[in-house]
Every structure is written in C-alpha cells, then in structure tokens.
N, C-alpha and C positions, 0 to 999 in steps of 0.2 A: 503493499499502498506505500502512495507515494506521503509522503510527510517530510517534512524540515527537521532533518537527525541535525548540525550543525550544531558550534559553539551558541547558548543559550545568551552568553552574558555578549557578547560581538551583536549580534541582531537587536539584541533588546538599546545597547545603546546606539544602533544602526538609526534606531527606531523613534528612541531619543522616550520611551516609557520601559518600564520594567515589568516587560507583559506577563513575565512568567514567572512572578512572586516576588518576592524577599531576594535580594541576590547583591552579597558584598562589593563584586565586583563593579556592578553598578553605579553603584554606591559611591566606590569612591573614583570613577570615571568617569563623569557625566557628561559623555562630549562623544561625537560621531567615532569611529575607530580610522585608522588610517596610519598608514607613516611618519606624521609628525606630531602628531599628540593632536592636544588643544590650541599647540602655539603656530597652529596653520591657517592660514588665510582662508576662510570659506564667501565663496560667490549666494547673496543673498535667494532665497529658491523661489520659483515664479510659483502664481496658482497651481499650475497643474501639478508641479512637484509635490504642492502642499495638501492635496487633494489624494493625489498616489498615495502618499506618507501614510494619510489616515487610510486609508482603504488597506495597506502591508499593515499597519498594527492591528485591524480588526479580523484579519485573515490569520494573520500568525497568533495575535492570540484566542481565537477561540479554534485554531487549526483546521481550517475548512483551504481545500482548496479553491484555483481560479473558477475553475466551472460550478465548481456547489456552492459559491460565492454570489456568485453573477448570478443564478436558477435565483438563490433566496431573495436576492435585489428584486426581479425580476417578478417574484411569488409579492415580495412586500409592497411590487408600486401596483400591482393589480387589485391590492383592497383599497377599503375604504379605512382614512387614516391622516395620519404625518409619515410619510414612504423611511424614516429614519427610524423613528422609532422601533415601526412592526419589523424592522431589517433585524433590531437587534433582540428584538420580543423572540425573532424565528433564532436568530443564535441560542437564545437562553434556553429554547425549546427543546436541542437538541438531548438526546440521552445519553451523551456522554458528558455534556456539561453538566446536566443535574445528577450525575451522579457522580461529579466532580464536587459541587454544589452541594450535595446532603451530606458530602463527608466521605464517601464511602471508598474516594483516591485523594492520595493529598496533589495531584497536578491533573490538569485538563489528557496534556499526554497517557499518565498510569490510566483515566479512565477508561479513556478509549481502548486501553490493552486488556483489562481486566473486561470491556466488554469486546473486543474480537477473540478474549480466550473462553468464550460462553459460565463466566461466573456471574450474569448480571441475569434478571426478567424481570419483563413488564405486564403485569398484570398474569401474572404466574407464566408463564412462557419465555422460555429460554431465547435470546436472541444474542444474535452477535454484529446488527449495524451500527457502528456508533453516531452515522450522522440522520436516525431514526428521528422525526419529529415525535414530541410529545401533544395527547389532549388532554385540554382538561380532564382530573379524574386521572389518568392514567394512576398505575401502583407502580412502582420503580424498586423490586430485594435485591439481597443478595441470594444466590442458589444456597442453598440447604444446605452442600457439602462444602461450599465455597463460605460460611462462615467464622473457618477457622483460621483460615488465609493471614500469615502473617502481617503482610502490607492492608490486608483492611483493617485489621483489629486496630493494627497501630495509628491507622488514619481517623477512624473514627474517633479514637478516644484524644488525640489531639485537636477535635474538630466541635466547631459549632453552629448547627444545623439551624436553630431553630432562628438565629438572627437573617433569613430570607425567610420574607413573608408570602411569598408564594410557594413556597414548601413549607409539607407535613411531615413529619421526621417521627419514626417510634422507634428509638433503639435499641428498645430487646427482642421487636420481632426482624432490628434492622431489615428495614424497611421504607421508604416516604413516597408522598402524593402528588403530584401538580399540581394545583391548586388552580392557581393564574394564572395568563400573562404578567408577566410583572410592567410596572411602571415603569416609563426612563426614568426617574429620580431615584429608584428603589435598586436600576444596573448599577454597581460601582467601577465599572469599567471605563477608565477616561479615555473615550473615543469622541471627536467628536463626528456625531453621522452625516449631519449637513452636509460636511467635504463631502465623503463618499454618493449624496446622491448630486451632488455639485459634477462630482466626476461623471457619474455616468448620463449624466442627464444633458451632455455635450453633445 
C-alpha cells in the first residue's frame, strides 16, 4: 500500500507543522530542511505554493493519497454546506482516524496497521479497509482475540478518548461509537481548509 514511510521530522519541518504528533526534533528546528539551515534566504511563497502546502499538510496528517483526497474533496463539494468543513468531517469519519481518536492506536499510521491486520471490527464485522467511511451510529471495536495485544493495551492506557465529543468510548468493552460528524471548531488539526478549497477551485 502506497504510504509515506520517509523521515517524519523532515516532512513536518517542510510543512511547518508537527503533523505526526509531539516531536522534539521539530521543536528544535522549526524551519524548512535544507543544506544551509535557517540562515538561508528563502523566497516569499506564492498563493499557489501556500495553498498546495496546506493540501499536503492535510494529506500527510490523515495519511491519504492524492486520488483519495481528490475524491473526498469532490464528495464534499457535492454536498450542501461549507465545503472545507465537510472535507475535514469526511477525513475525521475514516476508520483509521477513529481507531486513533479512540485511543486504540497511538498514531494514525499504527491505526492503519491494526485495521489492515484485521484487529478491528465495525458493527461486529472484521474489516481491513482503513479508508472506510463510518456512518453515525457505527460501533468500532477491538476484535476479541486482539484485545490483549501489548500495543493496544499500552495505547489505551495512555489515551483520553473522552475528550472527543463525537465519540462515545467504552473502555471495558474496548469499543467506541461514532456519534456525529464533528463541528469544525472541535477538530484540533491546524489546517486552513479554505486554502484547499481555493486550490481545487482554480
């Protein structure tokens, strides 16, 4: 499966945001990577470059490929409402993202791996499609024989799934319910979705 597997800190520095979570390397060097470091004089970015960077930030944050991202945008654009907000809601509704939000996995990358290795069920059915879009009321759970996996237990022990108002988490049963599509104000990702809409609207 085609996914970015290169250095995460370097990519975060290029995009100007710690998109893969807390990163001490990024905190030490909050400037783009390059041979001459922070002392290099950099040209002012064009509007197109700024819009493109915002799209790349969203893609790498949620681990979505270009074609998938374009399809999600077209789906969001066809719906009534604010296109940028709907786009982020569709990204948040992905199965791998919800496995991450529920604290079953420490990162979205780890969440995708758990899904593809068939450790996760949706409404009681084992699924291995990370990009699956959840519907309101869908129940995501850890498969019975996978509940004692060390990576899952460690992640759930360190998580606080209760802070996401659109998810109802039951730690005893290791399952969560997708209650609603979150409002933009509740999504913590620092993404300017309007720039993405402007990019695709050219």
